[in-house]
Structures are given as C-alpha cells and as structure tokens.
ZANU-193445 format. One record per residue (C-alpha): residue in three letters; x, y, z. Coordinates in steps of 0.2 Angstrom, whole numbers, plus 5000, padded with zeros to 4 digits. Last residue first. Layout:
// residues N
ALAXYZ...
END
This chain:
// residues 546
UNK545156325638UNK545656425623UNK545356435604UNK545556605596UNK544256635583UNK544856595566UNK545756675552UNK546756525547UNK545756395538UNK545756425520UNK545156605521UNK546956665524UNK547556575509UNK546156655498UNK546756825503UNK548556775500UNK548356735482UNK549756605477UNK548556485468UNK547856625456UNK546356725459UNK544756715448UNK543656745464UNK542556595460UNK544056485456UNK545056525471UNK543556505482UNK543156335474UNK544856265479UNK544356285497UNK542756195495UNK543656055486UNK544956045499UNK543556025513UNK542755895502UNK544355795502UNK544355795521UNK542555745521UNK542855575512UNK542055455524UNK540755535524UNK540055655512UNK538255635519UNK538855685536UNK539255855530UNK537555925534UNK537655885553UNK539355975554UNK538556125545UNK537156125558UNK538456115572UNK539456255564UNK537856365563UNK536956375546UNK537156415528UNK537156315512UNK536656415496UNK538256365486UNK539056535489UNK538656495508UNK539556335507UNK541156415500UNK541056555514UNK540856425528UNK542356315521UNK543456475520UNK542856535537UNK543356365546UNK542056325560UNK541356165551UNK543156095547UNK542655925541UNK543855775544UNK543555605536UNK545155565527UNK546255565543UNK548055595536UNK548855615553UNK549655785552UNK548555875539UNK546855805543UNK546955745561UNK548055905565UNK546656015557UNK545255925567UNK546255945583UNK546556135580UNK544656155576UNK544056065591UNK545056165604UNK546856155610UNK547256305622UNK547756195637UNK547856015633UNK546355895637UNK545755915619UNK547355835613UNK547055675622UNK545255655616UNK545655695598UNK547155575599UNK546055435604UNK544855465590UNK546355465577UNK547155305584UNK548955345579UNK549955225568UNK550655365556UNK551255455572UNK550755575585UNK551055515603UNK550355615618UNK550955565635UNK552555545626UNK553555655639UNK554155765624UNK552455765615UNK551455815631UNK552755945636UNK552756025618UNK550856035618UNK550756115635UNK552156235630UNK551356285613UNK549656305622UNK550356415635UNK551156525622UNK549456535613UNK548656595629UNK550056725631UNK549756795613UNK551156765600UNK552956805597UNK553656655606UNK555456705609UNK555056785625UNK554356625631UNK556156555631UNK556056385624UNK556456235635UNK554856145631UNK555156195613UNK556756105611UNK556055945619UNK554555955607UNK555855955593UNK556256115583UNK555956095564UNK557456045554UNK558656165548UNK559556225532UNK558356215517UNK558856375507UNK559956275495UNK560156095502UNK560856085519UNK561855925523UNK562155905542UNK560556005545UNK560556135558UNK559356105572UNK557856225574UNK557756325590UNK558056505585UNK557956505566UNK556556375566UNK555656475579UNK555756635569UNK555156535554UNK553656475563UNK553156655568UNK553356715550UNK552456565542UNK550956595554UNK550956785549UNK550956735531UNK549556615533UNK548456735542UNK548256735561UNK546856675573UNK547656515576UNK549156485565UNK550456445579UNK549356305585UNK549256235568UNK551156255566UNK551456155582UNK550356015577UNK551056005560UNK552855985566UNK552255845578UNK551455755563UNK553055755553UNK553055715534UNK551455805531UNK549855795522UNK549055865506UNK547355795504UNK547155755485UNK545955815472UNK545855685458UNK544755795447UNK544655985451UNK543356065440UNK542255905438UNK542455875457UNK541856055461UNK540456045448UNK539755885457UNK539955945475UNK538256035477UNK537355905466UNK538055765477UNK538455605467UNK540055685463UNK540755645480UNK540655455477UNK541355455460UNK542755575465UNK543255465479UNK543255305469UNK544255395455UNK545555475466UNK546055315475UNK547355375488UNK549155305488UNK549955475483UNK549355585497UNK550755705494UNK551255705512UNK550955525514UNK552055475499UNK553455595506UNK553255505523UNK553455325515UNK554955375505UNK555855455520UNK555355305531UNK556155175520UNK557655285516UNK558055315534UNK559355175535UNK560355275522UNK560955395536UNK561155575534UNK559955575519UNK559755685504UNK558255635494UNK557655675476UNK555855635473UNK555155635456UNK553255615456UNK552455485444UNK550855455435UNK549755295432UNK548155265424UNK548755335407UNK549855185404UNK551655235400UNK552155235382UNK553555355384UNK553955375402UNK552855505411UNK553655665415UNK553955695433UNK553155835443UNK554355885457UNK554855845475UNK556455885483UNK556755795500UNK557955835513UNK558655735527UNK558955705546UNK559555565556UNK558955395564UNK557055405565UNK556855545552UNK556555735553UNK556455785535UNK556755955528UNK555655995513UNK556056065496UNK554556085484UNK555156105466UNK554056205453UNK555456325450UNK555556375468UNK554756315484UNK555756305500UNK555556225517UNK556456205533UNK557356365534UNK555956485529UNK554256405531UNK553256355516UNK551456375517UNK551156435498UNK552356295494UNK551256155501UNK549756215491UNK550756245476UNK551556065477UNK549755995478UNK549256095463UNK550756045453UNK550355865456UNK548555885449UNK548055705450UNK547055585439UNK547855465439UNK548455335452UNK550155375460UNK551955315457UNK553455385466UNK555055385456UNK556555385468UNK558055495465UNK559555475476UNK560555625482UNK562455685483UNK562455755465UNK560755775457UNK559855615453UNK559655525436UNK558055425436UNK557455285447UNK555855185448UNK556555115432UNK555655125415UNK556054975403UNK554254925401UNK553555095400UNK554855145387UNK556355255392UNK556855385378UNK558455355368UNK560355365370UNK560655415388UNK559255305393UNK560155155386UNK561655185397UNK560555195412UNK559655035408UNK561354945407UNK561755015424UNK560054965430UNK560354785425UNK562054785433UNK561354835450UNK559954705449UNK561254575443UNK562454615458UNK560954595470UNK560654425463UNK559054395453UNK557454305454UNK556654465462UNK555854405478UNK556854245481UNK558554305475UNK558354475484UNK557854375500UNK559254255499UNK560554385497UNK559954495511UNK559754355523UNK561554305519UNK562254475521UNK561454485539UNK560154575549UNK559254655534UNK558554835537UNK558854915520UNK560355005527UNK561054845533UNK560954755516UNK561454915505UNK563054935516UNK563554755513UNK563254775495UNK564454925494UNK563755095490UNK563555145472UNK561855215473UNK560155225465UNK559855055458UNK560454945472UNK559755075485UNK558055065477UNK558154875476UNK558654865495UNK557154975499UNK555954855490UNK556654705498UNK556554785515UNK554754815513UNK554454635508UNK555354575524UNK554254695534UNK552654615528UNK553354445531UNK553854495549UNK552154575552UNK551154425548UNK550454345532UNK548754295525UNK548154475524UNK546554465535UNK546854315547UNK548754335546UNK548654525551UNK547454485565UNK548354335572UNK550054435572UNK549254575581UNK548554465595UNK550154365597UNK551254525598UNK550054595611UNK549054745606UNK549154935608UNK549654985590UNK551255065597UNK551554915608UNK551254795594UNK552554875583UNK553854875596UNK553654695599UNK553654665581UNK555454745580UNK555954915585UNK556854985570UNK556554855556UNK554754835562UNK554455025562UNK554955045544UNK553755185539UNK552855055528UNK552654945544UNK551855095553UNK550555125540UNK550154935539UNK549954925558UNK548755075558UNK547654995545UNK547754825554UNK547354895571UNK545854995565UNK545955175559UNK545755135540UNK545955265527UNK547755265523UNK547855075523UNK546455055510UNK547355155497UNK548455015493UNK550255075489UNK550755135472UNK551654995462UNK553554985462UNK553654815470UNK552454755456UNK553854775443UNK552854765427UNK554154675417UNK555254585429UNK553754505438UNK554154485457UNK554354305462UNK553054185469UNK553354065483UNK551754075493UNK552654195505UNK553054315491UNK551254325486UNK550754365504UNK552154495504UNK551454585489UNK549854615498UNK548054585495UNK548354425485UNK547454345470UNK547854175463UNK547954145444UNK548153985434UNK546353945432UNK546054115424UNK547254075410UNK548654195409UNK548554375402UNK549854415390UNK551154535398UNK550754725400UNK550554705419UNK549154825424UNK548454705438UNK550154705447UNK551154545445UNK551654385453UNK552854255446UNK552854065448UNK552754035429UNK551253915428UNK550553965445UNK550354145440UNK550154255456UNK549054405456UNK549154565466UNK547854675474UNK547554865478UNK549354905474UNK548954925455UNK546954935454UNK546955095445UNK548155025432UNK546754925424UNK547554795413UNK545754755406UNK546154565408UNK546854595425UNK545254695430UNK544154555423UNK545154425432UNK544854525449UNK543054525447UNK542954335443UNK544054295457UNK543154395470UNK544454465482UNK543454465498UNK544354585510UNK544254725498UNK542954835506UNK542955025507UNK544455055497UNK543655055480UNK544955035466UNK543855115452UNK542355035444UNK542054955461UNK542954815470UNK541854755485UNK541954565480UNK540854575465UNK541054735454UNK540054885458
END
C-alpha cells in the first residue's frame, strides 16, 4: 500500500490525504490507473495533467496534487493540451461513497447544479447550502459551483468538437448563463478560445482520414453516424466491455432497447427531453497506453442541454469509473473467489440510466424468467411508453413514467394480482415523490422506504440498490444463481448464513455477485445468451409479498 491511502491500484477506500511522495511515484510511472483519482498542477507551466501524461515529468518541487480537476482550475491551472485531463475516467471514489460528498459528486456529474442550482442540489442531498458548501470545500478544496463549472467546460468541449451548432447554442446547451461566461471559462480552462478548439478538432479530423490517430492526438470524439454525436468514454483496464454489453443485451426490452452486431441501443429518459444512446467497443487509438480503454457512445438527443446527463448515465450503466485492479486484488485474496477473478478480470457491475425503470422491471421480474419479464415489460412499453421524437432503429419509445403507470389499467398488467398491487404502490410513491430514486439517493434510506411499500421485499430492494442505484456492496443471498454457484464451491446454508458469510467480501459484494453468476456459465459450458443461466441469475425467486 502506497502512503496516503493509494494502493498498487487506484484504491478508492481512502484518498483524502494525497501523499506527495506516493503521488510523485505514480506520476513518474505514468500510471493510467490513477487517471481521474487525482490530478497534478505544474507551477512552472501553470498547467494541470492526469497522472499518465506522456510529457516529461517535472521536478517534484514544482508539483501540487488535487483530487478534482475543478480544484486545479480554481488555483489557476489550465488543462494540458497533450494528456487532456478533462477526458480522464471519473474518480471511482464517488461511485462507492454513500455520504453527502459522494452523493453530491454523482449529482453534480448528472448536471443537477446547472438545472436547479446549488439550492436544489442541497435539497436533494438533505443539507443546507452552507453546510454542503462547507463539506465540499473542506474535503475537495472547492464548492459545488466550481465543480459544476468544470463540468460545464467539459460538456462545452464535447459540443465544440462533435457538432457544428453555433457558439451561442453550445454555451447555453452546456449550462452557461452567458456567452461572456462561456468564453472566459473555455479560455481559462483550456488556454484556447472556443473557435480555436473547434478549428483544432477540424484539423485532427482531416488528419484522421489520412492516417491512424495516435494516443497524443486522439480526441474523445470520433466520426458519429448522421444526426448523432459520438463521445469516447474512457475506462480503466481491464474490462470485458463486450461482456457487459452482452449482459445488458440479454435483458433488452423491445421498444426501449436493442442489441445487434455488438451494439447496445438504449432509450434515455433525460431531465429535459429524451434520447437514444448506442454503445460499442472502441478500438484503442494506436499507441494508447494499455491502462486505459474506450467505449464509443453515439447519442441522439431531443435537447443538447441533456448531453451532460446522458454521458454521466451511460458511464454509470457500464460502471466505467470503477477501479477494477483494486477490486480484483481485494477479492482475489479469498481462495473461493480467486479462480473466479482470474477467469474474469475487471468484472463490472452493469447498472442503468434510469433507476425508476429498473425498479419497475425488478418487480415485474419477480418469480418469472428473464424472457417472461422482458415480454411483460415490452407490453407495458407498447401500451404506455412515450414515442421518441427521434427513434433509432428498433428503439422507438421511452419507458413509461411513474405517472403513466399510476393511471395504467390493471387489465394491461399481465401478472398476478399481488404484483399488480406492487407496481401500483411503487408507481404512486415515485409519482408523488415520497420515494425518490436518483444518483444522489441515500442507499440505506431507500431500502427503508421501499420495504414499506406493498409487495416489495428484501430481494427486490437489494436488486434495485445494485442495478438501479449502483451500490457496490449488495449481496443477493436469496438469489438461486448465487446459491447454486456457492454450493458448487462447497458453501451452503440458509440465506441468513450466506449473508453472514458474505461479510468478508465487503465493500465489493455486488461484484462478487456478478463473479458468481459468471461462474455458472463457465461451469456449464454455456454461452452468454443461454436462457437457463439467465433464469438462474436472479429471477426465478419466491414471490415477495407483504
């Protein structure tokens, strides 16, 4: 373990104290696993970089370390034009913390400050503006406004490099309140005017048509299909991107999702409008460092102001900000899990773009196979889903809103009466906001509130926490797939005993669940589309009722 809580991989357990010697060793080693975990500013050049920056390493005395890009920007540092720290993967820390700072960082990444201001962010987290600002400044060095400003700059850069819309449209779509604020921020953060950023990308595009793109010249943007923008989403290696897309594709619901030719299409319900995302494995740019990989994400949006939220939600769905090396090293210490980790390194925890949708789909999937749950969900989409303004292939609708399902005719819900009541109870709670599922939800509070609803039991809540809210420490002790995988390894017992046994895997039990499911496929020699394996992976369960 390196000093300051930074392990051999980018540990997310404690990075509050950025030890200068430990950080400098990482920077000298140009270790891409730490990109997004911290940034360093160079006093002699007044630029800030990610740890893997290919430029010559400056003297240690000239370096200062920051936990966020916003903190570096607040100190007057400009983004490096070579390593592009604004395009680094996000810090894995914010996706595993359930305290106010972690929840705030997830909400800021989703664009909440731009939509409802700091006051709205504070309300969602459950603190006063002053309290929240004090906590963020104490831990990160900057408050929510500076963090949101950094987020706006990244969004603006994407729009400048992916679209031909006017500068004024870019400014307001990215969340800026004025053209002057937009121009000043871009100049301060990137040491370039908006026009210069757009011209640079045009020149890169011309070069890309003539020769392969090098790691240094690689943009976060490639050539998108007509009507869309393509965003290149970075992640830390290792990762089996195709495996995550297969997992999502096996559960694709007709109308809102599609999976073909290795591309997963997903309808997006966004704060302002709707959209569609198409996700696929990206080829690494020639010369790119092996510590980083990429996912190509094409997005079609009704309103460009939703770009920030669309990107953040796609990243969460694919779990791109996790630290696979740190998680694997921790879990592999257990002899039971070691062979599973070796067989499936960098396993991710597939999530969602809409926690409300996941909650309904989990309830629908109680006591039925994956295929049966998909069929019922597709009927609801056809009957109550909202047509997309810009359909893409077979993706034509967004999932019904809670309000739509409150008004749904019970006859249209092809399921047992008790489950119909559970759907209605959940829809009512979400529609009147007595239950709020979002990136900033308090996981423990959500569990308490959901258990008070009719027909919602512990397994359903656990599945929603894992798939809908991204809780990394969920263990499905009543899941038949988990029980069967453990039994093959010689571990048996009641759900309570298995829950107790799983404590040794905290705080990564959600990843353990996915390793156990994957082991069933490997043991049976079945491919990733086998329906029997899918049924075992968490669907054929006793009916939950209250």
